BAPAFI-50827 format. One record per atom (N, C-alpha, C): atom name; x, y, z. Coordinates in pm, whole numbers, plus 50000, padded with zeros to 5 digits. Layout:
BAPAFI-50827
(pt CA (X Y Z)) ...
END
This chain:
BAPAFI-50827
(pt N (50585 50070 51148)) (pt CA (50603 49979 51036)) (pt C (50467 49961 50970)) (pt N (50463 49980 50841)) (pt CA (50340 49964 50764)) (pt C (50350 49832 50690)) (pt N (50239 49761 50676)) (pt CA (50236 49635 50605)) (pt C (50129 49644 50496)) (pt N (50162 49597 50378)) (pt CA (50060 49583 50277)) (pt C (50097 49469 50184)) (pt N (49992 49410 50125)) (pt CA (50010 49296 50037)) (pt C (49998 49344 49893)) (pt N (50081 49291 49807)) (pt CA (50084 49334 49668)) (pt C (50093 49212 49579)) (pt N (50020 49215 49465)) (pt CA (50032 49109 49367)) (pt C (50176 49103 49317)) (pt N (50227 48983 49292)) (pt CA (50365 48968 49249)) (pt C (50394 49040 49118)) (pt N (50294 49059 49034)) (pt CA (50314 49131 48908)) (pt C (50357 49275 48933)) (pt N (50327 49330 49049)) (pt CA (50360 49468 49080)) (pt C (50491 49482 49156)) (pt N (50563 49374 49177)) (pt CA (50685 49378 49258)) (pt C (50785 49480 49205)) (pt N (50804 49487 49075)) (pt CA (50902 49582 49022)) (pt C (50860 49726 49049)) (pt N (50731 49754 49048)) (pt CA (50682 49887 49081)) (pt C (50713 49919 49226)) (pt N (50691 49825 49315)) (pt CA (50715 49847 49458)) (pt C (50863 49872 49486)) (pt N (50949 49808 49413)) (pt CA (51091 49827 49437)) (pt C (51137 49966 49393)) (pt N (51065 50027 49297)) (pt CA (51106 50156 49246)) (pt C (51039 50273 49319)) (pt N (50918 50256 49366)) (pt CA (50836 50368 49405)) (pt C (50847 50420 49548)) (pt N (50867 50339 49653)) (pt CA (50858 50396 49788)) (pt C (50972 50493 49819)) (pt N (50961 50611 49769)) (pt CA (51068 50710 49785)) (pt C (51075 50765 49927)) (pt N (50964 50762 49998)) (pt CA (50964 50814 50135)) (pt C (51015 50712 50234)) (pt N (51008 50585 50200)) (pt CA (51041 50480 50294)) (pt C (51186 50436 50285)) (pt N (51229 50363 50388)) (pt CA (51360 50299 50385)) (pt C (51350 50173 50467)) (pt N (51453 50090 50460)) (pt CA (51452 49961 50529)) (pt C (51332 49877 50487)) (pt N (51316 49859 50357)) (pt CA (51204 49784 50301)) (pt C (51233 49635 50308)) (pt N (51130 49556 50344)) (pt CA (51137 49411 50346)) (pt C (51023 49357 50262)) (pt N (51054 49266 50169)) (pt CA (50952 49203 50085)) (pt C (50956 49054 50112)) (pt N (50840 49000 50154)) (pt CA (50830 48859 50192)) (pt C (50715 48796 50114)) (pt N (50738 48684 50044)) (pt CA (50627 48616 49978)) (pt C (50522 48574 50080)) (pt N (50393 48598 50048)) (pt CA (50286 48554 50139)) (pt C (50210 48436 50082)) (pt N (50213 48419 49951)) (pt CA (50160 48300 49884)) (pt C (50213 48303 49742)) (pt N (50163 48215 49655)) (pt CA (50217 48207 49519)) (pt C (50187 48331 49436)) (pt N (50085 48407 49473)) (pt CA (50044 48521 49391)) (pt C (50070 48657 49456)) (pt N (50114 48659 49583)) (pt CA (50129 48785 49655)) (pt C (50257 48787 49737)) (pt N (50294 48907 49778)) (pt CA (50401 48923 49875)) (pt C (50363 49036 49969)) (pt N (50422 49036 50086)) (pt CA (50397 49140 50186)) (pt C (50518 49232 50191)) (pt N (50490 49361 50189)) (pt CA (50595 49463 50197)) (pt C (50588 49525 50335)) (pt N (50701 49531 50403)) (pt CA (50708 49596 50535)) (pt C (50810 49709 50524)) (pt N (50770 49827 50568)) (pt CA (50861 49940 50562)) (pt C (50815 50050 50655)) (pt N (50909 50131 50697)) (pt CA (50880 50253 50770)) (pt C (50857 50361 50666)) (pt N (50746 50432 50677)) (pt CA (50712 50532 50578)) (pt C (50633 50643 50644)) (pt N (50644 50762 50590)) (pt CA (50562 50873 50636)) (pt C (50424 50853 50576)) (pt N (50323 50841 50662)) (pt CA (50186 50825 50614)) (pt C (50137 50963 50572)) (pt N (50110 50977 50443)) (pt CA (50075 51106 50386)) (pt C (49978 51086 50271)) (pt N (49928 51195 50217)) (pt CA (49843 51186 50098)) (pt C (49918 51118 49984)) (pt N (50048 51144 49974)) (pt CA (50127 51081 49870)) (pt C (50135 50930 49888)) (pt N (50147 50885 50013)) (pt CA (50147 50741 50040)) (pt C (50017 50678 49994)) (pt N (49904 50738 50032)) (pt CA (49774 50683 49993)) (pt C (49757 50688 49841)) (pt N (49805 50794 49778)) (pt CA (49799 50803 49632)) (pt C (49879 50693 49565)) (pt N (49996 50662 49622)) (pt CA (50079 50556 49567)) (pt C (50009 50421 49579)) (pt N (49950 50395 49695)) (pt CA (49877 50269 49714)) (pt C (49760 50261 49615)) (pt N (49684 50370 49602)) (pt CA (49571 50371 49510)) (pt C (49616 50351 49365)) (pt N (49733 50402 49331)) (pt CA (49785 50386 49195)) (pt C (49811 50240 49161)) (pt N (49829 50156 49262)) (pt CA (49849 50014 49240)) (pt C (49717 49942 49214)) (pt N (49605 50014 49222)) (pt CA (49474 49957 49193)) (pt C (49436 49848 49291)) (pt N (49369 49746 49238)) (pt CA (49324 49638 49326)) (pt C (49436 49536 49352)) (pt N (49558 49570 49312)) (pt CA (49671 49481 49334)) (pt C (49741 49501 49467)) (pt N (49693 49595 49549)) (pt CA (49757 49621 49678)) (pt C (49652 49641 49785)) (pt N (49687 49603 49906)) (pt CA (49598 49621 50021)) (pt C (49682 49656 50143)) (pt N (49646 49764 50211)) (pt CA (49713 49802 50335)) (pt C (49666 49706 50444)) (pt N (49760 49640 50512)) (pt CA (49727 49541 50614)) (pt C (49742 49594 50756)) (pt N (49819 49699 50775)) (pt CA (49836 49751 50910)) (pt C (49936 49863 50911)) (pt N (49948 49931 51020)) (pt CA (49869 49917 51143)) (pt C (49724 49963 51122)) (pt N (49639 49930 51219)) (pt CA (49495 49954 51207)) (pt C (49459 50099 51178)) (pt N (49529 50194 51239)) (pt CA (49495 50335 51215)) (pt C (49521 50374 51069)) (pt N (49622 50315 51007)) (pt CA (49649 50344 50866)) (pt C (49546 50276 50777)) (pt N (49504 50155 50814)) (pt CA (49397 50086 50741)) (pt C (49270 50171 50745)) (pt N (49237 50225 50861)) (pt CA (49116 50307 50874)) (pt C (49128 50436 50791)) (pt N (49245 50496 50789)) (pt CA (49265 50616 50706)) (pt C (49253 50582 50559)) (pt N (49305 50465 50519)) (pt CA (49294 50421 50380)) (pt C (49147 50403 50343)) (pt N (49070 50342 50432)) (pt CA (48926 50325 50407)) (pt C (48858 50460 50388)) (pt N (48896 50557 50468)) (pt CA (48837 50691 50457)) (pt C (48872 50757 50324)) (pt N (48996 50742 50281)) (pt CA (49038 50797 50151)) (pt C (48956 50734 50038)) (pt N (48941 50603 50042)) (pt CA (48864 50533 49938)) (pt C (48717 50573 49944)) (pt N (48663 50584 50064)) (pt CA (48522 50623 50080)) (pt C (48498 50762 50021)) (pt N (48586 50857 50050)) (pt CA (48569 50993 49997)) (pt C (48578 50994 49844)) (pt N (48671 50917 49790)) (pt CA (48683 50909 49644)) (pt C (48558 50847 49583)) (pt N (48509 50741 49645)) (pt CA (48387 50675 49597)) (pt C (48270 50773 49599)) (pt N (48252 50842 49710)) (pt CA (48140 50935 49724)) (pt C (48148 51050 49622)) (pt N (48267 51088 49585)) (pt CA (48284 51195 49487)) (pt C (48228 51156 49350)) (pt N (48242 51029 49315)) (pt CA (48201 50984 49182)) (pt C (48069 50909 49179)) (pt N (48017 50867 49292)) (pt CA (47891 50794 49294)) (pt C (47797 50869 49380)) 
END
């Protein structure tokens, strides 16, 4: 199960986009965010989808996926800076 937090403005995008996942659960986490829980294949496409949400999404777990997300962001950063 993967967890990530998304700004409420992006909720409609989240409902349309997770094509690899199923059994999605969306739970409000505060007035401005919600947490999405779903089983998904962790792939380059998954990380690309998260990155496409910009600073409106954050992978919360599991830890190995968070670490892979950090590595993807680090490599992208190093490519341009």
